[in-house]
C-alpha positions as CSV (number, residue, x, y, z in Angstrom):
1,M,94.1,155.5,137.1
2,A,94.2,151.9,136.1
3,D,97.5,149.9,136.5
4,V,99.0,149.1,133.1
5,T,102.4,147.9,134.2
6,S,101.5,144.3,133.6
7,W,100.7,144.5,129.9
8,L,102.2,147.7,128.6
9,P,105.6,146.3,128.2
10,N,104.1,143.5,126.0
11,L,102.6,146.2,123.9
12,L,105.5,148.6,123.6
13,G,108.6,146.4,124.2
14,P,110.5,144.1,121.9
15,I,108.8,141.0,120.4
16,K,110.0,137.7,121.7
17,I,110.5,135.2,118.8
18,L,111.6,131.6,119.3
19,I,113.5,130.2,116.3
20,N,113.8,126.4,116.6
21,G,113.4,126.9,120.4
22,V,116.0,129.7,120.7
23,L,114.8,133.1,121.9
24,A,115.5,136.1,119.6
25,N,114.5,139.7,120.5
26,I,113.7,142.0,117.6
27,P,112.1,145.5,117.8
28,R,108.3,145.8,117.8
29,R,106.7,147.0,114.5
30,S,103.2,147.6,113.5
31,T,103.2,144.8,111.0
32,F,105.0,141.4,111.1
33,N,105.5,140.3,107.4
34,L,106.3,136.6,106.7
35,I,107.8,136.0,103.2
36,G,107.9,132.7,101.6
37,T,105.9,130.1,99.8
38,G,103.7,127.8,101.8
39,L,104.2,129.8,105.1
40,T,101.5,129.2,107.7
41,A,100.7,131.2,110.9
42,V,98.6,129.5,113.6
43,D,97.5,130.9,117.0
44,N,98.7,128.8,119.9
45,P,96.7,130.2,122.9
46,S,97.6,127.4,125.2
47,N,101.2,128.4,125.0
48,D,100.4,132.1,124.6
49,R,102.1,132.3,121.2
50,T,101.7,132.3,117.4
51,D,103.3,129.3,115.5
52,I,104.7,130.1,112.1
53,T,105.8,127.2,109.9
54,F,108.4,127.6,107.1
55,P,108.2,124.6,104.7
56,I,111.6,123.2,103.5
57,G,112.4,120.4,100.9
58,G,112.4,116.8,101.9
59,V,115.6,114.7,102.3
60,P,116.8,113.6,98.8
61,S,117.5,110.0,97.9
62,G,120.9,108.4,97.1
63,T,124.3,109.5,98.2
64,G,126.2,112.7,97.7
65,F,125.3,116.4,97.9
66,S,121.8,118.0,97.8
67,H,121.6,119.9,94.5
68,I,119.2,122.8,93.5
69,T,118.2,123.0,89.9
70,G,116.2,126.1,88.8
71,G,115.3,127.0,92.4
72,T,114.1,123.5,93.2
73,Q,115.9,120.8,95.2
74,D,116.7,117.7,93.1
75,G,115.1,114.6,94.4
76,A,118.4,112.7,94.4
77,A,121.7,113.6,95.9
78,R,124.8,113.4,93.7
79,A,128.5,113.9,93.5
80,V,130.0,117.2,92.6
81,N,130.9,117.3,89.0
82,L,134.1,119.3,88.8
83,A,133.8,119.6,85.1
84,S,130.3,121.2,85.3
85,A,129.0,124.7,85.8
86,D,128.4,123.9,89.5
87,V,132.2,124.6,90.1
88,T,134.0,127.8,89.4
89,G,137.4,129.2,90.2
90,V,140.6,127.4,91.1
91,L,141.0,125.4,94.3
92,P,144.0,126.8,96.2
93,T,146.9,124.5,96.7
94,A,146.6,124.8,100.5
95,N,143.1,123.4,100.1
96,G,144.1,120.5,98.0
97,G,144.2,122.2,94.6
98,Y,147.2,122.2,92.3
99,V,149.1,124.2,89.8
100,T,149.7,122.5,86.4
101,P,153.3,121.3,86.7
102,T,155.9,121.2,84.0
103,A,157.6,118.1,82.5
104,S,155.9,114.7,82.4
105,G,155.0,112.2,85.0
106,F,153.1,112.3,88.3
107,L,152.3,115.3,90.5
108,H,154.5,115.2,93.6
109,I,154.1,116.9,96.9
110,T,157.2,117.8,99.0
111,G,156.7,119.0,102.5
112,G,153.1,120.0,101.8
113,T,153.9,121.9,98.7
114,Q,153.3,120.7,95.2
115,D,156.5,120.3,93.2
116,G,156.8,122.5,90.1
117,A,157.7,119.6,87.8
118,A,156.0,116.3,87.4
119,R,158.2,113.2,87.7
120,A,158.2,109.5,87.5
121,V,157.4,107.4,90.5
122,N,160.5,106.1,92.2
123,L,159.6,102.6,93.4
124,N,162.7,102.5,95.5
125,S,161.9,105.7,97.4
126,A,159.8,106.6,100.5
127,D,157.1,107.7,98.1
128,V,156.0,104.0,97.7
129,T,154.9,101.7,100.5
130,G,153.3,98.3,100.8
131,V,153.1,95.6,98.0
132,L,151.1,96.1,94.8
133,P,148.4,93.5,94.6
134,S,148.7,91.0,91.8
135,A,145.3,92.1,90.5
136,N,146.8,95.6,90.0
137,G,149.9,94.4,88.2
138,G,151.9,93.3,91.1
139,F,153.6,89.9,91.4
140,H,154.2,87.1,93.9
141,T,156.6,84.2,94.1
142,V,155.8,81.8,91.3
143,S,154.9,78.2,92.3
144,L,156.4,75.8,89.7
145,T,153.7,73.3,90.8
146,T,150.6,75.4,90.2
147,D,151.5,78.6,88.5
148,V,153.1,77.4,85.3
149,S,152.1,75.3,82.3
150,G,153.7,74.3,79.0
151,V,157.4,73.4,78.5
152,L,160.2,75.8,79.2
153,P,162.2,76.3,76.0
154,T,165.7,74.8,75.9
155,A,167.3,78.2,75.4
156,N,165.9,79.4,78.7
157,Q,167.2,76.4,80.7
158,A,170.6,76.2,82.4
159,A,172.6,73.0,82.0
160,Q,171.8,70.6,84.9
161,L,174.2,68.1,86.5
162,C,173.5,64.4,85.8
163,S,174.0,61.5,88.2
164,G,173.6,57.8,88.3
165,D,174.3,56.0,85.1
166,V,174.9,59.3,83.3
167,T,177.5,61.9,84.4
168,G,178.4,65.4,83.2
169,T,175.7,67.9,82.5
170,T,172.6,67.9,80.3
171,A,174.6,69.9,77.8
172,A,177.4,67.3,77.7
173,T,176.3,63.9,79.0
174,V,178.6,60.8,79.4
175,V,177.0,57.4,79.8
176,A,179.1,55.8,82.5
177,K,177.0,52.7,83.2
178,I,174.2,50.7,81.6
179,N,171.5,50.0,84.1
180,G,174.1,50.1,86.9
181,T,176.6,48.0,85.0
182,T,180.1,49.4,84.1
183,V,181.5,48.8,80.6
184,S,185.3,48.7,81.1
185,S,186.6,49.4,77.6
186,A,186.2,53.0,76.4
187,G,185.1,53.9,72.9
188,G,187.9,54.3,70.4
189,A,189.8,51.3,71.8
190,L,187.5,48.6,70.6
191,T,188.4,45.6,68.4
192,T,186.1,44.8,65.4
193,G,184.2,41.5,65.9
194,K,184.3,41.4,69.7
195,V,181.1,41.3,71.6
196,L,179.9,42.6,74.9
197,R,180.3,40.0,77.7
198,V,179.6,39.9,81.4
199,T,182.9,40.0,83.3
200,G,181.6,40.5,86.8
201,V,178.5,41.0,88.9
202,S,178.3,44.6,87.9
203,S,180.7,44.9,84.9
204,C,180.9,44.1,81.2
205,D,183.6,44.3,78.6
206,Y,184.2,43.5,75.0
207,G,185.8,40.2,73.9
208,A,185.4,36.9,72.1
209,V,182.6,34.4,72.9
210,D,184.0,31.8,75.2
211,L,182.5,28.5,73.9
212,A,184.1,26.6,76.8
213,N,181.9,28.6,79.2
214,S,178.5,27.0,79.6
215,N,177.0,30.3,80.6
216,A,178.1,31.8,77.3
217,V,176.3,29.5,74.8
218,T,173.1,27.5,74.8
219,G,171.2,25.5,72.2
220,T,172.6,23.7,69.1
221,L,174.5,25.5,66.3
222,P,172.5,25.1,63.0
223,T,174.2,23.0,60.4
224,G,174.4,26.0,58.0
225,N,176.5,27.8,60.6
226,Q,179.0,25.0,61.1
227,A,182.4,24.6,59.4
228,S,183.3,21.1,58.1
229,Q,184.9,19.1,60.9
230,A,187.7,16.5,60.5
231,M,186.6,12.9,61.0
232,G,188.4,10.2,63.0
233,G,187.9,6.6,64.2
234,S,185.9,4.6,61.7
235,C,185.6,7.5,59.3
236,A,188.1,9.6,57.4
237,G,187.8,13.0,55.6
238,T,185.5,15.7,57.0
239,T,181.8,15.9,58.0
240,A,181.2,17.3,54.5
241,S,182.9,14.4,52.8
242,C,183.2,11.3,54.9
243,T,184.7,7.9,54.1
244,V,184.1,4.9,56.3
245,V,187.4,3.1,56.9
246,Q,186.3,0.8,59.7
247,I,183.2,-1.1,60.8
248,D,182.9,-2.0,64.5
249,G,186.5,-1.0,64.9
250,A,187.9,-3.2,62.1
251,S,189.7,-1.7,59.1
252,G,188.1,-2.2,55.7
253,N,187.8,-0.6,52.3
254,C,184.1,-0.9,51.5
255,P,180.7,-0.3,53.1
256,I,178.1,-3.1,53.2
257,T,176.4,-2.1,50.0
258,C,179.6,-2.2,47.9
259,N,181.2,-5.2,46.4
260,Q,184.7,-5.9,47.7
261,T,185.7,-9.5,47.1
262,T,189.4,-9.4,47.9
263,W,190.6,-9.8,51.5
264,G,193.3,-7.6,52.9
265,T,196.3,-8.7,54.8
266,A,195.7,-6.6,58.0
267,P,194.1,-8.2,61.1
268,N,190.4,-7.7,61.4
269,E,190.1,-7.0,57.7
270,V,186.6,-6.1,56.5
271,L,185.0,-7.8,53.5
272,S,181.8,-6.3,52.1
273,Q,180.1,-8.3,49.3
274,R,176.8,-8.1,47.5
275,G,175.1,-10.7,45.4
276,T,173.4,-10.2,42.0
277,V,169.7,-9.4,41.7
278,T,167.9,-12.7,41.4
279,T,164.3,-13.5,40.5
280,T,162.4,-16.5,41.8
281,N,159.0,-17.9,41.1
282,S,159.2,-21.4,42.4
283,A,159.5,-23.2,45.7
284,A,163.0,-24.4,44.9
285,A,165.9,-22.9,47.0
286,T,167.8,-20.4,45.0
287,T,171.3,-19.1,46.0
288,I,171.4,-15.3,46.1
289,L,174.8,-14.8,47.8
290,T,178.0,-16.9,48.4
291,I,180.9,-15.7,50.6
292,A,184.1,-17.6,50.5
293,L,185.9,-17.1,53.8
294,P,189.7,-17.3,53.4
295,N,190.2,-19.9,56.1
296,A,188.5,-21.6,59.1
297,G,188.9,-18.6,61.4
298,T,186.5,-16.6,63.6
299,Y,184.3,-14.2,61.7
300,K,181.2,-12.1,62.2
301,I,178.8,-11.9,59.3
302,N,176.0,-9.3,58.9
303,V,173.6,-10.2,56.2
304,E,170.8,-8.1,54.7
305,V,168.3,-9.2,52.1
306,V,166.0,-6.9,50.2
307,A,163.1,-8.2,48.2
308,S,160.1,-7.2,46.1
309,N,157.1,-9.4,45.3
310,T,156.6,-8.0,41.8
311,A,159.0,-9.0,39.2
312,G,158.8,-5.7,37.4
313,T,159.4,-3.5,40.5
314,S,162.9,-2.2,41.2
315,I,164.4,-2.9,44.6
316,G,164.9,0.1,46.7
317,E,163.4,1.8,49.8
318,G,160.0,0.5,48.8
319,G,161.1,-3.1,49.1
320,W,161.0,-5.3,52.2
321,S,164.2,-5.7,54.2
322,L,165.4,-8.5,56.5
323,R,168.6,-8.8,58.4
324,A,170.4,-11.5,60.4
325,V,173.8,-11.8,62.1
326,Y,175.9,-15.0,62.1
327,H,179.3,-15.9,63.4
328,S,181.7,-18.7,62.5
329,T,184.2,-20.7,64.4
330,G,186.2,-22.9,62.2
331,T,183.7,-24.3,59.7
332,T,180.7,-24.0,62.1
333,F,178.3,-21.1,61.6
334,S,175.9,-20.0,64.4
335,V,173.0,-17.5,64.5
336,D,173.6,-14.4,66.7
337,V,170.5,-12.5,65.6
338,A,167.7,-14.2,63.8
339,W,166.2,-12.9,60.6
340,A,163.9,-9.9,61.3
341,A,162.4,-7.0,59.4
342,I,164.6,-3.9,59.4
343,D,161.6,-1.6,58.9
344,T,158.3,-3.0,60.1
345,A,156.4,-0.2,58.4
346,L,157.8,-1.3,55.0
347,S,157.3,-4.9,55.8
348,A,153.8,-4.6,57.2
349,G,151.3,-7.0,55.4
350,A,154.1,-8.6,53.4
351,T,154.5,-12.3,53.0
352,L,158.3,-12.5,52.6
353,P,159.9,-15.9,52.7
354,T,162.6,-16.2,55.3
355,P,166.1,-16.7,53.8
356,T,168.2,-19.8,54.8
357,V,171.9,-20.1,55.3
358,T,173.9,-23.2,54.3
359,T,177.6,-23.9,54.5
360,S,180.1,-25.8,52.5
361,G,183.5,-25.8,54.1
362,T,184.4,-22.2,54.7
363,N,181.7,-21.0,52.2
364,F,178.8,-19.0,53.6
365,I,175.8,-19.4,51.3
366,V,172.5,-17.4,51.5
367,Q,169.5,-19.0,49.8
368,V,165.8,-18.1,49.3
369,A,162.7,-20.1,48.3
370,G,159.9,-18.4,46.3
371,G,156.4,-19.7,45.8
372,A,154.7,-21.3,42.8
373,S,152.1,-18.5,42.8
374,A,154.4,-15.5,43.6
375,T,157.4,-13.9,41.8
376,Y,160.1,-12.2,44.0
377,K,163.1,-10.2,43.1
378,W,166.0,-10.6,45.6
379,H,169.2,-8.8,46.4
380,A,171.5,-9.8,49.2
381,F,174.4,-8.0,51.0
382,A,176.9,-9.2,53.6
383,Q,179.7,-7.7,55.6
384,V,182.3,-9.9,57.2
385,T,184.7,-8.8,60.0
386,G,187.2,-10.9,61.9
387,A,190.6,-12.6,61.6
388,G,191.6,-15.8,59.9
């Protein structure tokens, strides 16, 4: 009989099946039925086996869980939708589920067990850690340099302390100095009319203007702001109404243009005398003024002659003016200042004959000579000072 021990076990014994490389022994049957779509069976004689391939779906795209729809794997993975038909039942609390709590607030877990009542989150408890980011409603220290804009309303500001020239608070300020200068007198004790004056290098006070202090006043007071002043010396009265009582220090009663013909009895008496208006139209000498000195004393005589070269023109500022000064000693008269135009602008271009002076005893006589072809109108004045 032939030896069958080498192959009979393979025929009658269990079938050796490798599933993903792992040996599995199952009983031998007459038929080996493979169920499934797309299964393939291929003889592999080199390895003394039959290779059976079970097709499976490919790896889906995306992120999440592989999902089967109608027996076919979806092409894309997805998250589990707890509100869809893919989920049934209630997740036990031990597995992270929960029982709907009573009250209102947040679900809280104590010692691994869900509390029966919801509650508010206590920010001052161990239930809260870390710092809530500002993007999620948290806050950080506000920088007044970069984190604020606009103006803080007055009602939201506290009163601030003041220093320097101002004391007190911003709600009740007191100006103690002006640009570093102290004003001594306090308000409520001031006198009407006084002005603020400098009293020291860093102090001021109210008082009258000191006109004797050269630092207090400058310039010239306009005439309209001056009171009439009393006059003295050669004048009497006030600056608003002045009377000349002396000329060159000598007492008298009349200025040079008036007509005083009577001598006084006081020493250095003044005599002012004027002649009459005289018209000349010939070369003959004509007397226009005669002064009779009271005696052969020493006198000073100021003579002024005004003339016009048109007979019909009145004598005034538009006329020509000449002046001379004489003095007498006894009956001798000498020239101190020769005849000269008083105002060269008025005399410019004029041909005015020069007056002459003659004497007769103690008489001082002023004469003029006209011209045959010219008519002049003359008026002479003299003022005499001295003692007989």
